[in-house]
VONU-628508 format. One record per atom (N, C-alpha, C): residue in three letters; y, z, x; residue number from 1; chain; atom name. Coordinates in Angstrom, 2 decimals, decimal comma, m for minus. Each point is the difference from the previous one (the first is absolute). Example, Ala and Ser with C-alpha at 12.3 -4.5 7.8 and 13.67 -1.06 7.14 Angstrom:
BEGIN
R  code       c2       c3       c1  pos  unit  site
R   ALA    m5,69     7,80    13,19    1     A     N
R   ALA     1,19     0,00    m0,89    1     A    CA
R   ALA     1,20     0,00     0,90    1     A     C
R   SER     1,05    m0,72    m0,35    2     A     N
R   SER     1,19     0,06     0,82    2     A    CA
R   SER     1,09     0,73    m0,77    2     A     C
This chain:
BEGIN
R  code       c2       c3       c1  pos  unit  site
R   MET    13,94     2,27    m1,37    1     A     N
R   MET    m1,11     0,90    m0,10    1     A    CA
R   MET    m0,96    m0,53    m1,06    1     A     C
R   PRO    m1,30     0,05     0,25    2     A     N
R   PRO    m0,96    m0,51    m0,99    2     A    CA
R   PRO    m0,03     0,88    m1,25    2     A     C
R   ARG    m0,28    m0,66    m1,12    3     A     N
R   ARG    m0,15     0,73    m1,26    3     A    CA
R   ARG    m1,46    m0,06    m0,42    3     A     C
R   LEU    m0,52     1,10    m0,45    4     A     N
R   LEU    m1,37     0,07    m0,45    4     A    CA
R   LEU    m0,09    m0,54    m1,42    4     A     C
R   LEU    m0,86    m0,97    m0,21    5     A     N
R   LEU    m0,21    m0,54    m1,33    5     A    CA
R   LEU    m1,26     0,59    m0,62    5     A     C
R   TYR    m1,04     0,15     0,80    6     A     N
R   TYR    m1,29     0,45    m0,53    6     A    CA
R   TYR    m0,78     0,66     1,14    6     A     C
R   ILE    m0,69     1,07    m0,31    7     A     N
R   ILE    m0,89     0,63     0,97    7     A    CA
R   ILE    m1,24     0,49    m0,73    7     A     C
R   ASN    m1,15    m0,17     0,65    8     A     N
R   ASN    m1,26     0,43    m0,56    8     A    CA
R   ASN    m0,80     0,70     1,09    8     A     C
R   GLU    m0,19     1,28    m0,15    9     A     N
R   GLU    m0,82     0,75     0,94    9     A    CA
R   GLU    m1,24     0,58    m0,67    9     A     C
R   ARG    m0,16    m0,28    m1,26   10     A     N
R   ARG    m1,14     0,55    m0,73   10     A    CA
R   ARG    m1,22    m0,91     0,10   10     A     C
R   PHE     0,17    m1,28    m0,27   11     A     N
R   PHE    m1,12    m0,95     0,00   11     A    CA
R   PHE     0,15    m0,99     1,14   11     A     C
R   GLY     0,10     0,48     1,20   12     A     N
R   GLY     0,29    m0,83     1,16   12     A    CA
R   GLY     1,37     0,38     0,51   12     A     C
R   HIS     0,40    m0,59     1,06   13     A     N
R   HIS     1,29     0,31     0,60   13     A    CA
R   HIS     0,78    m1,30     0,15   13     A     C
R   ASP     0,92    m0,23    m0,92   14     A     N
R   ASP     0,84    m1,18     0,09   14     A    CA
R   ASP     1,36     0,31    m0,59   14     A     C
R   ALA     0,96    m0,81     0,40   15     A     N
R   ALA     1,37     0,19    m0,47   15     A    CA
R   ALA     0,72    m1,34     0,06   15     A     C
R   THR     1,03    m0,11    m0,82   16     A     N
R   THR     0,88    m1,15     0,02   16     A    CA
R   THR     1,41     0,51     0,23   16     A     C
R   ILE     0,68    m0,58     0,98   17     A     N
R   ILE     1,38     0,38     0,29   17     A    CA
R   ILE     0,89    m1,23    m0,09   17     A     C
R   ILE     1,25     0,22    m0,31   18     A     N
R   ILE     0,99    m1,06    m0,07   18     A    CA
R   ILE     0,86     0,10     1,26   18     A     C
R   LEU     0,06    m1,09     0,75   19     A     N
R   LEU     0,80    m0,04     1,23   19     A    CA
R   LEU     1,46    m0,28    m0,34   19     A     C
R   ASP     0,86     0,10     0,99   20     A     N
R   ASP     1,43    m0,24    m0,19   20     A    CA
R   ASP     0,29    m1,42    m0,46   20     A     C
R   SER    m0,85    m0,96     0,37   21     A     N
R   SER     0,20    m1,40    m0,39   21     A    CA
R   SER    m0,36    m0,25    m1,45   21     A     C
R   GLY    m0,62     0,96    m0,66   22     A     N
R   GLY    m0,44    m0,18    m1,38   22     A    CA
R   GLY    m1,46    m0,40    m0,11   22     A     C
R   ASP    m0,63    m0,35     1,11   23     A     N
R   ASP    m1,42    m0,32    m0,01   23     A    CA
R   ASP    m0,82     1,28    m0,08   23     A     C
R   ALA    m1,22    m0,13    m0,46   24     A     N
R   ALA    m0,88     1,15    m0,12   24     A    CA
R   ALA    m1,12    m0,10     1,04   24     A     C
R   CYS    m0,47     1,14     0,47   25     A     N
R   CYS    m1,14     0,06     0,90   25     A    CA
R   CYS    m1,04     0,92    m0,62   25     A     C
R   TRP    m1,23    m0,47    m0,02   26     A     N
R   TRP    m1,13     0,77    m0,50   26     A    CA
R   TRP    m0,79     0,48     1,20   26     A     C
R   ILE    m0,23     1,29     0,09   27     A     N
R   ILE    m0,71     0,61     1,11   27     A    CA
R   ILE    m1,28     0,62    m0,54   27     A     C
R   SER    m1,13    m0,38     0,57   28     A     N
R   SER    m1,29     0,53    m0,43   28     A    CA
R   SER    m0,70     0,61     1,20   28     A     C
R   VAL    m0,40     1,26    m0,13   29     A     N
R   VAL    m0,70     0,71     1,06   29     A    CA
R   VAL    m1,37     0,38    m0,54   29     A     C
R   SER    m1,05    m0,46     0,66   30     A     N
R   SER    m1,35     0,38    m0,39   30     A    CA
R   SER    m0,65     0,74     1,17   30     A     C
R   LYS    m1,24     0,37    m0,15   31     A     N
R   LYS    m0,70     0,70     1,07   31     A    CA
R   LYS    m0,30    m0,91     1,17   31     A     C
R   ARG     0,05    m1,31    m0,22   32     A     N
R   ARG    m0,38    m0,95     1,04   32     A    CA
R   ARG     1,12    m0,92     0,46   32     A     C
R   SER     1,09    m0,11    m0,76   33     A     N
R   SER     1,03    m0,97     0,38   33     A    CA
R   SER     1,34     0,34    m0,64   33     A     C
R   ILE     1,02    m0,71     0,49   34     A     N
R   ILE     1,35     0,08    m0,56   34     A    CA
R   ILE     0,47    m1,43    m0,22   34     A     C
R   LEU     0,61    m0,23    m1,17   35     A     N
R   LEU     0,49    m1,32    m0,35   35     A    CA
R   LEU     1,41     0,13    m0,55   35     A     C
R   VAL     0,91    m0,85     0,49   36     A     N
R   VAL     1,38    m0,03    m0,49   36     A    CA
R   VAL     0,29    m1,43    m0,42   36     A     C
R   ARG     0,39    m0,18    m1,26   37     A     N
R   ARG     0,35    m1,31    m0,54   37     A    CA
R   ARG     1,42     0,03    m0,53   37     A     C
R   SER     0,63    m1,16    m0,02   38     A     N
R   SER     1,35    m0,15    m0,51   38     A    CA
R   SER    m0,03    m0,84    m1,25   38     A     C
R   HIS     0,92     0,29    m0,92   39     A     N
R   HIS     0,16    m0,82    m1,19   39     A    CA
R   HIS     1,39     0,19    m0,57   39     A     C
R   LYS     0,38    m0,89    m0,88   40     A     N
R   LYS     1,30     0,10    m0,66   40     A    CA
R   LYS    m0,08     1,12    m1,04   40     A     C
R   HIS     1,10     0,68    m0,18   41     A     N
R   HIS     0,06     1,10    m0,95   41     A    CA
R   HIS     0,30    m0,53    m1,40   41     A     C
R   THR    m1,00    m0,66    m0,60   42     A     N
R   THR     0,08    m0,49    m1,36   42     A    CA
R   THR    m1,28     0,42    m0,72   42     A     C
R   PHE    m0,07    m0,25    m1,30   43     A     N
R   PHE    m1,19     0,38    m0,73   43     A    CA
R   PHE    m1,22    m0,76     0,50   43     A     C
R   CYS     0,10    m1,33     0,10   44     A     N
R   CYS    m1,13    m0,80     0,49   44     A    CA
R   CYS    m0,28     0,26     1,47   44     A     C
R   GLY     1,06     0,19     0,77   45     A     N
R   GLY    m0,17     0,31     1,42   45     A    CA
R   GLY    m0,72     1,31     0,21   45     A     C
R   GLY     0,28     0,97    m0,84   46     A     N
R   GLY    m0,67     1,29     0,10   46     A    CA
R   GLY    m1,46    m0,07    m0,38   46     A     C
R   LEU    m0,33    m0,80    m1,01   47     A     N
R   LEU    m1,39    m0,14    m0,42   47     A    CA
R   LEU    m0,84    m0,74     1,03   47     A     C
R   LEU     0,53    m1,09     0,51   48     A     N
R   LEU    m0,77    m0,85     0,90   48     A    CA
R   LEU     0,31     0,22     1,47   48     A     C
R   GLY     1,12     0,63     0,31   49     A     N
R   GLY     0,41     0,17     1,39   49     A    CA
R   GLY    m0,92     0,86     0,81   49     A     C
R   SER    m0,57     1,04    m0,60   50     A     N
R   SER    m0,89     0,86     0,76   50     A    CA
R   SER    m1,33    m0,67     0,29   50     A     C
R   LEU    m0,32    m1,06    m0,76   51     A     N
R   LEU    m1,25    m0,72     0,24   51     A    CA
R   LEU     0,20    m1,26     0,82   51     A     C
R   PHE     1,09    m0,72    m0,26   52     A     N
R   PHE     0,19    m1,31     0,62   52     A    CA
R   PHE     1,25    m0,11     0,86   52     A     C
R   GLY     0,76     1,06     0,14   53     A     N
R   GLY     1,21    m0,04     0,82   53     A    CA
R   GLY    m0,35    m0,15     1,47   53     A     C
R   PRO     0,96    m0,45     0,80   54     A     N
R   PRO    m0,28    m0,17     1,43   54     A    CA
R   PRO    m0,28     1,34     0,67   54     A     C
R   LYS    m1,00    m0,01     0,88   55     A     N
R   LYS    m0,37     1,21     0,74   55     A    CA
R   LYS     1,01     0,22     1,12   55     A     C
R   LEU     0,60     1,15     0,00   56     A     N
R   LEU     0,91     0,36     1,09   56     A    CA
R   LEU    m0,75     0,75     1,10   56     A     C
R   TYR    m1,03     0,71    m0,39   57     A     N
R   TYR    m0,76     0,80     0,96   57     A    CA
R   TYR    m1,38     0,27    m0,58   57     A     C
R   GLN    m1,02    m0,17     0,82   58     A     N
R   GLN    m1,35     0,39    m0,39   58     A    CA
R   GLN    m0,71     0,52     1,23   58     A     C
R   GLU    m0,54     1,18    m0,12   59     A     N
R   GLU    m0,74     0,60     1,11   59     A    CA
R   GLU    m1,30     0,55    m0,55   59     A     C
R   ARG    m1,10    m0,49     0,55   60     A     N
R   ARG    m1,31     0,46    m0,46   60     A    CA
R   ARG    m0,57     1,10     0,87   60     A     C
R   ASP     0,60     0,23     1,13   61     A     N
R   ASP    m0,40     1,12     0,87   61     A    CA
R   ASP     0,91     1,18    m0,35   61     A     C
R   ILE    m0,54     0,98    m0,67   62     A     N
R   ILE     0,83     1,10    m0,51   62     A    CA
R   ILE     0,60     0,82     1,14   62     A     C
R   TYR    m0,64     0,04     1,14   63     A     N
R   TYR     0,56     0,76     1,13   63     A    CA
R   TYR     1,24    m0,71     0,57   63     A     C
R   ARG    m0,05    m1,31     0,07   64     A     N
R   ARG     1,17    m0,75     0,45   64     A    CA
R   ARG     1,14     0,13    m1,02   64     A     C
R   ALA    m0,36    m0,03    m1,28   65     A     N
R   ALA     1,01     0,18    m1,05   65     A    CA
R   ALA     0,60     1,40     0,05   65     A     C
R   LEU    m0,79     0,99     0,34   66     A     N
R   LEU     0,51     1,36     0,15   66     A    CA
R   LEU     1,00     0,08     1,15   66     A     C
R   ASN    m0,28    m0,72     1,09   67     A     N
R   ASN     0,95    m0,03     1,12   67     A    CA
R   ASN     1,32    m0,64    m0,41   67     A     C
R   VAL    m0,07    m1,06    m0,79   68     A     N
R   VAL     1,23    m0,63    m0,50   68     A    CA
R   VAL     0,74     0,96    m0,92   68     A     C
R   ALA    m0,73     0,70    m0,86   69     A     N
R   ALA     0,63     0,98    m0,91   69     A    CA
R   ALA     0,68     1,12     0,78   69     A     C
R   GLN    m0,63     0,47     1,06   70     A     N
R   GLN     0,61     1,05     0,83   70     A    CA
R   GLN     1,24    m0,52     0,70   70     A     C
R   ALA    m0,04    m1,26     0,48   71     A     N
R   ALA     1,18    m0,59     0,65   71     A    CA
R   ALA     1,13    m0,18    m1,00   71     A     C
R   LEU    m0,33    m0,41    m1,24   72     A     N
R   LEU     1,03    m0,13    m1,03   72     A    CA
R   LEU     0,62     1,35    m0,33   72     A     C
R   ALA    m0,83     1,02    m0,11   73     A     N
R   ALA     0,51     1,34    m0,32   73     A    CA
R   ALA     0,90     0,53     1,11   73     A     C
R   ALA    m0,32    m0,35     1,24   74     A     N
R   ALA     0,81     0,46     1,13   74     A    CA
R   ALA     1,29    m0,80     0,14   74     A     C
R   THR    m0,02    m1,27    m0,42   75     A     N
R   THR     1,16    m0,87     0,17   75     A    CA
R   THR     1,02     0,14    m1,12   75     A     C
R   PHE    m0,48     0,02    m1,22   76     A     N
R   PHE     0,88     0,03    m1,16   76     A    CA
R   PHE     0,04     1,39    m0,62   76     A     C
R   ARG     1,17     0,35    m0,51   77     A     N
R   ARG     0,13     1,28    m0,71   77     A    CA
R   ARG    m0,81    m0,05    m1,28   77     A     C
R   PRO    m0,59     1,10    m0,42   78     A     N
R   PRO    m0,71    m0,01    m1,28   78     A    CA
R   PRO     0,96    m0,16    m1,17   78     A     C
R   VAL    m0,48    m0,64    m1,04   79     A     N
R   VAL     0,80    m0,20    m1,21   79     A    CA
R   VAL    m0,20     1,24    m0,87   79     A     C
R   PRO     1,03     0,83    m0,17   80     A     N
R   PRO    m0,19     1,29    m0,68   80     A    CA
R   PRO    m0,27    m0,12    m1,49   80     A     C
R   GLN     0,37    m1,11    m0,64   81     A     N
R   GLN    m0,19    m0,13    m1,44   81     A    CA
R   GLN    m1,45    m0,24    m0,39   81     A     C
R   ILE    m0,83    m0,36     0,95   82     A     N
R   ILE    m1,37    m0,38    m0,31   82     A    CA
R   ILE    m0,91     1,19     0,28   82     A     C
R   GLY    m0,54     0,57    m1,06   83     A     N
R   GLY    m0,90     1,14     0,12   83     A    CA
R   GLY    m1,44    m0,47     0,03   83     A     C
R   CYS    m0,44    m0,48     1,12   84     A     N
R   CYS    m1,34    m0,58     0,16   84     A    CA
R   CYS    m0,85     0,95     0,83   84     A     C
R   LYS    m1,23     0,23    m0,42   85     A     N
R   LYS    m0,90     0,90     0,74   85     A    CA
R   LYS    m0,74    m0,70     1,12   85     A     C
R   ASP    m0,31    m1,28    m0,16   86     A     N
R   ASP    m0,73    m0,76     1,02   86     A    CA
R   ASP     0,92    m0,28     1,18   86     A     C
R   VAL    m0,36     0,49     1,16   87     A     N
R   VAL     0,86    m0,11     1,19   87     A    CA
R   VAL     0,15    m1,45     0,43   87     A     C
R   ILE    m1,07    m0,78    m0,05   88     A     N
R   ILE     0,08    m1,39     0,42   88     A    CA
R   ILE     0,87    m0,78    m0,97   88     A     C
R   LEU    m0,20     0,18    m1,28   89     A     N
R   LEU     0,80    m0,70    m1,00   89     A    CA
R   LEU     1,47     0,38     0,11   89     A     C
R   LYS     0,28     1,27     0,22   90     A     N
R   LYS     1,37     0,46     0,11   90     A    CA
R   LYS     0,71    m0,60     1,22   90     A     C
R   SER    m0,72    m0,20     1,09   91     A     N
R   SER     0,62    m0,55     1,20   91     A    CA
R   SER     0,36    m1,47    m0,16   91     A     C
R   PHE    m0,59    m0,69    m0,97   92     A     N
R   PHE     0,29    m1,41    m0,20   92     A    CA
R   PHE     1,23    m0,23    m0,87   92     A     C
R   PHE     0,67     1,05    m0,46   93     A     N
R   PHE     1,27    m0,16    m0,70   93     A    CA
R   PHE     1,09    m0,04     1,05   93     A     C
R   TRP     0,38    m1,19     0,42   94     A     N
R   TRP     0,90    m0,19     1,12   94     A    CA
R   TRP     1,37    m0,42    m0,48   94     A     C
R   HIS     0,90    m0,13     0,93   95     A     N
R   HIS     1,37    m0,37    m0,30   95     A    CA
R   HIS     0,26    m1,45     0,40   95     A     C
R   CYS    m0,87    m0,92    m0,41   96     A     N
R   CYS     0,19    m1,42     0,27   96     A    CA
R   CYS     0,69    m0,64    m1,20   96     A     C
R   SER     0,78    m1,02     0,27   97     A     N
R   SER     0,80    m0,59    m1,08   97     A    CA
R   SER    m0,64    m1,23    m0,63   97     A     C
R   SER    m0,96    m0,63     0,67   98     A     N
R   SER    m0,59    m1,22    m0,54   98     A    CA
R   SER    m1,48    m0,08     0,38   98     A     C
R   PRO    m0,78    m0,83    m0,72   99     A     N
R   PRO    m1,41    m0,17     0,36   99     A    CA
R   PRO    m0,20    m0,57     1,40   99     A     C
R   ALA     0,91    m0,85     0,46  100     A     N
R   ALA    m0,13    m0,55     1,36  100     A    CA
R   ALA     0,10     1,11     1,05  100     A     C
R   ARG     0,91     0,94    m0,20  101     A     N
R   ARG     0,14     1,12     0,93  101     A    CA
R   ARG    m1,21     0,93    m0,07  101     A     C
R   VAL    m0,55     0,17    m1,19  102     A     N
R   VAL    m1,21     0,82    m0,16  102     A    CA
R   VAL    m1,14    m0,60     0,81  102     A     C
R   LYS    m0,17    m1,31    m0,11  103     A     N
R   LYS    m1,07    m0,68     0,72  103     A    CA
R   LYS     0,17     0,13     1,51  103     A     C
R   VAL     1,22    m0,14     0,48  104     A     N
R   VAL     0,25     0,13     1,43  104     A    CA
R   VAL    m0,30     1,41     0,48  104     A     C
R   VAL     0,46     1,00    m0,72  105     A     N
R   VAL    m0,18     1,39     0,42  105     A    CA
R   VAL    m1,47     0,39    m0,01  105     A     C
R   LEU    m0,73    m0,39    m1,04  106     A     N
R   LEU    m1,40     0,42    m0,10  106     A    CA
R   LEU    m0,93    m0,75     0,94  106     A     C
R   ASN     0,34    m1,24     0,35  107     A     N
R   ASN    m0,89    m0,80     0,84  107     A    CA
R   ASN     0,38     0,00     1,47  107     A     C
R   GLU     1,12     0,59     0,36  108     A     N
R   GLU     0,42     0,05     1,40  108     A    CA
R   GLU     0,15     1,46     0,43  108     A     C
R   PRO    m1,06     0,58     0,56  109     A     N
R   PRO     0,09     1,40     0,40  109     A    CA
R   PRO     1,05     0,27     1,06  109     A     C
R   ALA     0,37    m1,01     0,79  110     A     N
R   ALA     1,01     0,18     1,03  110     A    CA
R   ALA     1,36     0,32    m0,64  110     A     C
R   LEU     0,26    m0,53    m1,19  111     A     N
R   LEU     1,27     0,26    m0,67  111     A    CA
R   LEU     0,07     1,44    m0,51  111     A     C
R   LEU    m1,15     0,62    m0,20  112     A     N
R   LEU     0,00     1,38    m0,46  112     A    CA
R   LEU     0,46     0,97     1,08  112     A     C
R   ALA    m0,08    m0,44     1,26  113     A     N
R   ALA     0,41     0,87     1,10  113     A    CA
R   ALA     1,52     0,01     0,18  113     A     C
R   GLU     0,72    m0,92    m0,69  114     A     N
R   GLU     1,46    m0,07     0,15  114     A    CA
R   GLU     0,68     1,22    m0,53  114     A     C
């Protein structure tokens, strides 16, 4: 199960979660796009990972991103420990164990139907 490391809903909508593999994922939701990056869960990785880490998912069409968020919410159980008000951000807290699995799930909508 993912662990929440950081969440910000006051000055933008972003969060950092720790996956089962120990890697971290940074999720940023804006009015125009959604971006998910991966980085190592270290001090330097946390500082630079959200800026320079590999992109796991980027969607600039917010309506398409909303469809992915709805599919994620329908496919995966919600994580009860995360008290997030933003519906799109909350749906991106998934039960994936590694960044590779995150990339596959977010970029292959056919896998969401499984």
